[in-house]
N, C-alpha and C positions, 0 to 999 in steps of 0.2 A: 517584588522584593526583588533587588540588584544583586549578584552573588558577587563575590572577589573573587576575580582569575586567581589559581592559584599557578607558582613554577613546584614541577617535580620534577627533579634532578639522578638522573644517576651515573656513576662514572664507571667503561665499563673499559681494563685495558688488553689491546688485543695481543696476540700471540704472536712471537717476532718471526717464528722460521711457517712459508708456504707452498704447501708440498702440490695442496692439490689445487682445480682449473675457476670454481672462483670461493669465494665467502660469504656467509649471506647472514643476517643479522634482524632477526623477525620482533620485533615489538609489541604489546597490546593494544589494541585502537578503542575509538570511542565506543564500536556498540556493543563489546563485551563489560565494561564497563556501568554502561546505561544499562543493560540486561539485568547482570547483578546485580544492582542496586533498587533498581524505579522497576524491571519489565512487568507488567501484568501477563503478558503472554510473550509465544515466540515460539512461530510454527518455522522449523527449518526445515522438513519430508525428508528428514535422511533414513529415516526408517528402510532398511533394506524389505520390506511390501508389508499389506494391512493398511490398516486405520492411521491417518494422518494425527499426532499428539505433539497438544500443547505443552512441552517439556517446564510451562512453569506454573502455569494455573489448571494443567492437569486436563483438562479439556479435553475433549475425541472429538475428532471429524471422522465420519464413514465415508467414502469412497463409490462414489455412486456410475454406476455406468463404466469400471472400469479407465480410469484417467493413470497415467504412464507416471514414472520415473525416468529421469534422465539425467545427466548430469550437469554437475550444480554449475553457480551462475561463475564460481570461480572456482571450477573447476575440479573441487572437493565437493566430496556429499553428494548431494540427489538434486533436482529440481523436481516439480512436479508440469508435466506436460495435458494441457485440456487441449481436443479437437471441434475446439467450435458449435459443434450440435447438442448432445446431450450429455457430456461427461461437466461435473462437479459433484466438490466434494463440501458434508451440510456436520454442524457441529452441533453441539447439545447445549449449547451457552452465547447469549451475544455478543462477550466480550469485551468489548468496546465498550472504555466507559462515558459515563455523561460527562459534559460540560470537560475540558482543562482535556488537552491532550495530543499524542501524537504518536504516527500511524506511517514504519520504513518496510519496506520494501522492495523487491530486484524483477523487474518485467524485462519480458523480451515477444516482440511479437513484431510476426512482417506482412500483417492483414491491415488494412485501410476500412474503418467501418465510420459511414455516416451520419448514423443511429446513434444514442449512447446506446455502448455497452457493458456493465459492469462487471469486474473478476473479483472482487473481496464486497460485502455487503452483509449486513444486516439489518435495511429497508428491503422492502418493497415497491420501490418506485411511487410518485405522484400525492399525495400529501400525508405521507405515512414518517411513523418517527424512525430516529437511525440514519446511517452514511452512506455513498457507493465511492467505490472507487471505479472506476472506470475509464473508459477510452472512446473520444469521437472525435471525429475525422481530425486521425493519427492525432491528436495532444492527449494530455491526459486531463480529466476530467472528473473532480469531486464535487458530489454535493452530499449533506448536512439537511435534511429536512427535518419536518411537524406538523402536528394534524393542522396546524394553522398557516400554513405555509414554506419556503426556503429558509432556513438561517443562515447557510454557508453556498456558495457558488462557485468555484475555483477551478482554472482553467491554467495548462499550460502556458507559453510560447513553444516551448522547443516539442520540435516532431520527433516524437518516440517509434515509429513502426521500422522500422530501418533494420533487423531483423539482427539486433541486440544487443545485450543484458545492460539497460539502465539500473539508476539507483532514487530512490520515490523518497521523499518525507514530508508529512504531512504537519504540521503542529497549529496547535491553535490558546490558549489561550483562557478561552472558556469562556469571556468576557465581548461586549460591545465595540470595545477601547476602538480607533482609528487602525486600522491597517496593522490587527494581530496576525489573520491567517497568515499565512505562507506557507508558499508551495516549493521546493528544490527537488531538483533535477540532475543529476548527478555532480553540481557541483551543490558541494556545501558549504561554499564559505557567503556564497550568495543568494538569497533565493529567484528563484526562475520568475513567482507569481506570487503579489502580500494582493489581497482582498478583507474587507469589515464587515464581521459577522452581525444580522440585520437584527437578531433575537438572540436571548441566552435558551440552552437544549436543556433541557427539562423532564425527560422521558429516556427511558429506557429505548432499543431498536426494537423494532419491528417484529424481526421475528431471529432466530440464533445465527449466526453468523453462517455462510454459506461463499464458499470459494469456487468462483467460477460459471459464477451466472446471475441473475438477479429472476424476481416476477413483479408479475403489476399486483395489484392489492387481491384480484378477485383469481391470483392464479394462472388465469386465461390468457396469457405472455410471456415468453421464454425467454429470455437474450440469454448465451452462451457465447464466454471468451474463446478467441482461439490461441495459443499464444503455452507459456512457461512465465511462471512463480513460483520467488525463492526465497527463505529470509525474513515471513515477517516479523516485525519485531510492532508491540502496540506496547504505549505506555500513558498516565493518566496524567501528566503533566505535558510541559515543556522539555524538552530534553536538547541539549548540545550537539550538532551536527557534525559541528571540527574533528579532525580524527588526533591524534597525538601525533609530535611534530620532534622532529629529529635535527638536531645539527654534526658533526664533528668538530668536538674542540683538538686542535694539532697546534703546537710551538704559538700557546695565549692566542690563537685564533677560532675562529668558530665559523667553520668551512659548509657547504653543500656541494652537491654533485650535480650539475643541469641536467646529464646525460651526453655530456662532449669532456667538462672540464670541471674543475674544483671551482670555486666561488667564495672570495670573504664578504662575511657582513657580523652586522653584530650581534648581541643575543637580548636583544629584544625581542618584549611580547609581539609586538607589529611585523619584524622580522621570523620571528619563527613560524606568525601565521602565511606569513605570503615567502619567504621561503624553505623553508621548512621543509622536509624528506616525510611523506608519511607510514614509507619501509626503505630497506636499506637496500632489497634484492638485485637495484640496477648495476650498481655498484661491482663492477668483476675483481679479482685477486688486480691484476695488473694495476688498475685504479687503482685503488689497497696501497699497494706499492710505490706510488709518489708519492705517499704520507708516512717519509721516512720517522724511527722513532717512534712513543711513544703515543697512543694518541684517546679521546673518550668520546660518548657518544650524549649528549648531554640532550631531552626528550623534556617539553613541553605538553605541556595536560590540563586541560581546563576544565575537568571533571572535580570536582568541590571535593568527594571522599578516595582520591586515589592514596594511595598509603607506599605505592612501593613496583619496582615495572619489573618485564621478569623478558632475558636478554640469549638469546639464541644463537649459537655459532655452529657453523655449518660445514664441513667441509669434506675435500674428498680424501677416505682414507687414506693411509699408510704405514708401510713396514719400516722396521728397525734397520732394516737394511738397508734404503733413503738415506738416513742417515750414516752410519756406522759403516758400510761396506758388507763384503762376503763374510771378512777374516778378519770382524772388532776383536782391539781385545779391553778386555774388561781389570783396570789394577786400581784394589780397593786395599788404602792406607786404614792401620786402625793399631793403636795400644792393648784393645783386649784380647781373649784369649782368639787367636786364630781360622783355629776346631768351629768356630760359629757362624764361617763366613758361609755364603748361600749364596750360590747363584744360576739364576734358574730362565732358562730361556722359552717361551711358550709354541711349541710347536706341534704334530699330530704330531702320536704314537704312532714307532715304525718299530721293523722287525730287520733279521739280518736279512730273511726272504724279500723283503721290497728290493734289494738290491742287485743279490743271484735266485731271485726265482725260486717254484718251489720246488728241483730236482739238481741240487746244483751235486757238481763233482770233485770230489775233495782227492787233490796230487801232493803226495807227500816223498819229501827225498830224506835220509835218514841214514849215517852210519852205524846207530846204535843198536842192539838185538832186542833192545827193551819190545814190550808191545807196545803199538802203537794205538791209542783211544784217540775218540772224536764227535763229542760231544754238542748238542745242540740243549738249549733251556728251552723249550715251549712247553704250555699250557698242557695239565696232567688230562688225559679220557680216556674212557674206556673202548669197549666192544661195540656200545648203543651208540656211540660218534660217530662212528664210520659206517654202520650197517645198520639202523635204524631200531624200532623196536621188536621187532621179532627177526630169529635170527635162525638157521636153521645152521649144524654141526655134522658135514661129513667125516665118520670117522677111518682113514683103511691103514691096518694093519698085514705083514706076511708071515704072524706071527700064527702057523694051525693050534696053537692050544688057545691061543684068546678066545673067547666066546662072548664079552658082555663090553662093551665102553662102556667108559664112569665122566661125564663133564659135571666138573664142580665148577658157579657161575655164585658170585655173591649177588644177591636179589634185594633191590630199591623194594620190596612188601613184608607186609608185618600183620597178623592179623588185626591189630588193633586200628589198616584204612580201612576192615570190612566197617567201622563203628562209625553209623553220621553219626554229628552235630558234638555235643558235651559230656563229657563223661568223667565217673569218677574209681581210682582205682582202692579197689580195699583192704586192708592187710588183718591176716588174723595171724597170736601165733600164742605159745602157751609160757614163752618167756618172763620173767619177771619185769617190771618195770623198766628198773634202773639198771637192766642189761638189754634188755630189749636193743636190736638196730633197726630205727627204721627210713630205709636208705632206699627208694627207688628212678633206678636209673634205665632213659632211654637210648635209644639211637633212632633220627629221625632222617630223612629226608624231608629238606623244606620243599614249600608245595605251595609254589602261586597263588595272592588272596589280593580282592580288593577291597581295602580299607573307605571304611566312609564316618564323616560324624555320627555319633545317634541321636544327635539334635541338632538342626541348622541353624547359625548364630542369625537373628536378626541386625539388620544391618539401617542405621541413625543417617540420614543421607549419603551422600557420595561415595563410594567403593571407594581409595585410594590406594591402597598397592596390599599385595598378597604376597610373601614370603616363608621359601622352603628352605628350613636347616638339612639339608642332604648330606650325608658325611658320609654316602655307599662304597666302598671299598671291594671295588674291579675293575680290569681292564676296559670293562664297555658301559654302558648308563643301562638298567634294564626294568628302573624305575617310573610309572607312567601316573603323571597327577589331570584332575580333571576339577571343575568345578558343576553346581547346579544350584538351587532353590530347596524348598522346603518338595519339590513334587522331587522324586529321586529316583522316575523314571528315564531321564532323560538324563544325558551330562555334556555338557560342553565344553569347548574347545578354543581359544586364541587363533584368529583365521587370517594372517597378514596381507591376504591379499584384499581380501574385503575388508578390513579394518573391521569386526564383528565377531562376538561369542559363536559360534557354528554349535550346532547337535554333535555330537563323535559316536559312532558306532564303537561300543563296549562287547559286544553279543559275541565277545571270541579272545584267545588271549592273543592271536594276529592282530586280529581289530585295534585291542589296544596298545600293543605295542606296535602298531603302525600307525596310529591317528593322534594317540596320550600326548598332552606334553611333558618333556624331561622340566626336572625341576629349573636347568636353567633358560628352557624355556619363558615360562613361568613366572622365575625374578626379573628378565626383561621385560614384561609385558609394563607401559609408564602407565602411571597416574589418569591422564587425560584417557589411556583409552581401557584402565580401566572405569570410571565412570561411565560409560557407553553400558555397564553391567547394570540395568535400568529394574533391578529387580528384589523386593524386599529382607527376602535371607540369602543367606550361602550355607552352601558345602563342599565340601573338600573333598574328592574322591581318592585316593593313592594306593594304585596297585605296583604289589611287594612281589619281587623274582631271585630265588636264592638258586643255586645248583647244591648240585651236593658233594662236588670239590671245595667249597666252598672259593670257588675262583672266582661267583657273584656272590655277595652278601650286599644287601639292599637296606641298609640304615638310614631312617627319616626322623630326628631327631627334637624337631620341631616345628608346626607350620602355622606362623601369627598372618593376622592380618591388620588393616588400621580404615575406618571411615571419618567421617568429615564431622567427627565428634569437638569438640573444645580442649585442647591437652596445653600442658605446659603452663597452666594455668598457677600453680600453685608453688613456692616451694616452700617443703618443710624441714628441719634438723630436730633431730632429738627429741622428739614428738610423734604421739601415739594419735591418729585421725578414724577419720569415719568418715566416709564418699557418700555424702544426700544429694538423692536430687529435691531442691527445695520450688517452692513452690512458685512461677510465676508471680513477680506485681505490680500494680499498678498506679502512677501517679498521676490522676486527671481531674481533667474540669469543665467547666461547662459556661466560656464564657460568653452573653449571648447566643449565638444557635452558632456558635462553635464548638467541635469537640477536640479541647487542646489535651497534651499531658504524653509519658513517657511509659513505655510496656519494658519489662527487665526482666531479667533472672540471674539470683547470687550464681547459679553453677556455670553460669555461659551458655546455654542450648539454647536454642536457636527459638523464637516464640513465635507466636500468631493472635488472629482476634477476631470477633466481628460486633456487629453490633445487630439492634434490635429497639425499633420504635415504637411504643405500643403493642409491644407483644408479635410486634413483623417482623420479617429481617430488613433492617435499613443497607446495610451495608457489610457485604458483595450480596445484593439483591437475593442471588441464589443460597443463600442462606449457608455461603460455604463457608470456613475461614480461610483467610488472607493466608500470602504463602508462608511458609516459615523463614522466617530472616533472624536476622544475625542481632542477639541482645544487645544495646540498649537500643529500643525503634520507640522513634520520636511519632506521635499520631496530631493528626490537624484536618477532624471533619468537618464541612460544614453543611448544617441542616435546613437542610432548604424548609419553607414556612410552609409551602404547601402540603409536606405531608407530615406537619403538629396542627394540633387541634387551637387556637388560636384562642388567649381569653378563659384557656379550659385547661385543670393536670392532665401533663403527660409522665409516661417510666421511659428512661431513659437506660438499655443496662447495656456494658459490653462484654460480655465472655469474652476470654483470654486461656491460652495454655499453651504450652515446653513442647518439646519436641516427645518428651517422653510421653506425652498426653494427658497429663496432670493437667485441672481445669481448676478457675476461679472467676467470680466475675467480680465485679461492681458497677453499682445502679443508682437513680438517682430521680427524681420528679421531680419537676419544674411549671410554670406555668408560660400558657405557649403565647410567642410572641412575631410576628414578623421583624426579619433582620434588615440593617442595613440602616441607612438614613432615611426617616418617612414622616412624610407631612400628617397631619392631626388638629383637629380643628376642636374649641375652646371645651368643649368638651368630650374631648379623648379619645372619639371615635376619629378612626384613620381613611383618608382619602384616597387611598394606595396600597397596594405592599413591595418589596423588593424589588419583582419585574413587573412592573409596571400595571397592574393589574388595578379598573376603577373600581375602587369600594364604593364610592362614595362621590361626589361633584363639586362644589364650589362652586354656589350659584348665587350671579351675579342682580338676576332677575331681570327686566323689562329696563333697558336703557332708552335712555333722548337721545339722541341727536346733540350735540355741541354743549351738551352735559358732562359731570366726572361724578364719577360714582361716591359713597359708599367706601369707605376702608375695611375691611376684613381681616380678621386676625388669624393668621395659620402659623403652629405649632411646629416647629424641625423640633425633629429626636435621632440622637444617636445611639443607635441600635445596632454597630455592627461588634460588639466584644472589645473595642479598643478605641482611641483617642483618634481624632480627624481634625484637619486644622488645613488651611487655604480653602475657607467655604467659597461658591460660586453658586450664589440664585441670579436663576435667567427663565424667560421663557423663550419657547417656540411660539413664531409669531408671525409664521410662515400663511399661516393661512387668517391671517383678519387683513380686515376690508380697509382699504386708502381711506386715512382722518384718524383711523385709534393708534392707542395706543396704551402698555400697560405701565405701571409707576410701585416701585418699592420704596419701602423706607423700614428703617429701624426703630421708627420709635412711630407711636399715634399722637402724639402731641411735643412739638412743631410733627407733620408729618413734611419729613425732608424727601423730597423726588426724585428716583434715579431710576435709569431706564434696567439696568443692573445693578443688584448685591453684593462685591467683594469681601469679604471679612477675611482680619486680617488677625483671629483672633482661633483658641484650639475650641476645640465643644469636646467633653471628654464623654465618654460611654455612659448611658445612660441617661445622660445629662439634654433637658430643652431648652431652646431659645425660641423668642415667637417676633416675625416680624409680618410686614403690614403690604396689600398692595389695594390698587384702584386702577378705574380703567379712567379716560379721558380723552372725549369724541371730541369730533368737529361740524360745523351745520353740516347738513350734505352728506355725511358719511349715507356710505351703502346700505341698502336694510339687510338683517341676514337674524332669521327667524328661528335657528340651532348656533349658533357660532359655537366654537369653543377652543381649547389655548390649552396648551401644557405649559408645568410648572416642573423648571428643571436642574436639580440639585447636584455639583462634583465637590472630592475634595481629598486630601491622600491621605497616608495613613501618617500620622503625627510620631 
């Protein structure tokens, strides 16, 4: 199938003031698009510790002998380092799909090996099913094998044992068509090596995926990888390796920066790929300024489903004084009420003591005889603010008649402080109901308290945002925020240094105030950072603290959160409605041995499915559902004939569900047949199946030298599930002795001999056609007691 490449254009007008040193523009590259749409597994090693998780399929990799996490390949996140002697990671699934596939990963090593060492494998080597990615003689070597022999062997031309990071991509369309196996090393514009698969792959890997080593079938010989791996991407199809490309549109011209100066090109697809910039981080502020006036960023992408692009402008921070100076004037013109004009400057709170110190001297000169009063505005305080909670008062007097001293203090205590938990106040009166006045007045000192949700909230998809509407009235923030999941014994805060959520100490008020997040801290957490909260539930804890003088009043109006459920999908006006979770539905059919259809959900929740054949799990093979994906979701799945009961009844069942877990299924029964273009005899018996296994021979018997055999009729039937054209029939005569040839004819009478048949016609699905073959020999041909040859057919999809 040829997919038409699309153009995606986004125009961003840049700001005209440049007060920072560097302006950066970042956009989304192809790996992220491919993973979001087609990814079957992604292993990034970006957990701070513990197992190495697959973030798409949910598979778990257990670390053996403590391989260590090191800085990621691009300076971000982590990569995994293996010592080459005993460290490896073992997953709970084979993960790499059968047939068509793409596998991309980053590798760094300086150790040269002369014998093959695998770094990623679900095969044990030898004649076992599965694939191995490894090294041999300083080159990348990839081997896909089966129980009957190697399917693919491809090695790089480029040496990679230089202690630098290298980007590796392996792709195969799952066929034996010439030169469809490709290996890219660093340069994703052209493959480093190209090969042809010898066989088709029909069986899952011999063992679960292992990273860091491989074993022989009897586990007697283990080879370990010495180096680092990062960002392993696994797909069940060929994905494009070409990253998004960018040009700058300026004064009706398209430009790129080659590291030295701006160059001009045209906006053709070829020039985007050849000259377009992968990113714009290398362009300095001074170089941006060379393009005066407005400029636009134009992006090209060959990702077929790309619908948007994101552009982030980063620059050094600046202050308003950089623009206006130290003594700016604000001139505001209005023809409305001027009393409503408010001019605010964002500065830190300060007081007179910030300028004159804590013990100022006030000197006053006046000729007036009135009292002089000097006042300062300070926060109210009491004796406890100065001396602490325990105070002793010493009283001195020289009045001999004084025998006792009285000290009156307003104490922050009442008998109700002794009552723990909830309580009720019950009153009794003998007044008439219409005159009784039941009023309860209480004066209480606010007590700090930690409040949490009674029930944790279930998250569907990734967490996108949490926002606290904190309207506290205080001169300093005392409220603190924490998050957790169902287990409220541990509470978390965002840690900017590790870029992750970490467990925080809430054992005391001091620890809470020190470690907790202010509402501004929590509101600043970005959607990308919230997505690292990989738990299914969310609970929010808030610590509130007031003081007796009401100078600190903590008020949280509401706390809201968003996750990645579809929103803003309907607009209703003047209507009453019920929001329902509709059951996902499927529109699917079995054409030939290919399952095709669409899985959708009216309320746009994400959907997933699995396929069962004759009561056994067929896809995915481990019985799990496919990953949740956006609705509608196209389904196209070929059923291999080796799993089908030929000429007998088969049951095919598809179970599907949405992200809420609402499940339904579709089921059909069918008579099993082989798929593809198949050969049959006049009695309807198959000569072979679609993978070339011989079911019955076309027997010419004993052939006498110098004679022509009788004609044999062979029936060609199209069981692809779609029409085919440009049919080409020929024979593999490489093993023929000299003096023997094969002849083809479309008819028996007359038999018009051709060395091969090229039919300019369309063979519809389930349609049959006959052709005839015979063998012709010359006198003196070399005898062969067990001679054989293959008849081959090729065709294109109509």
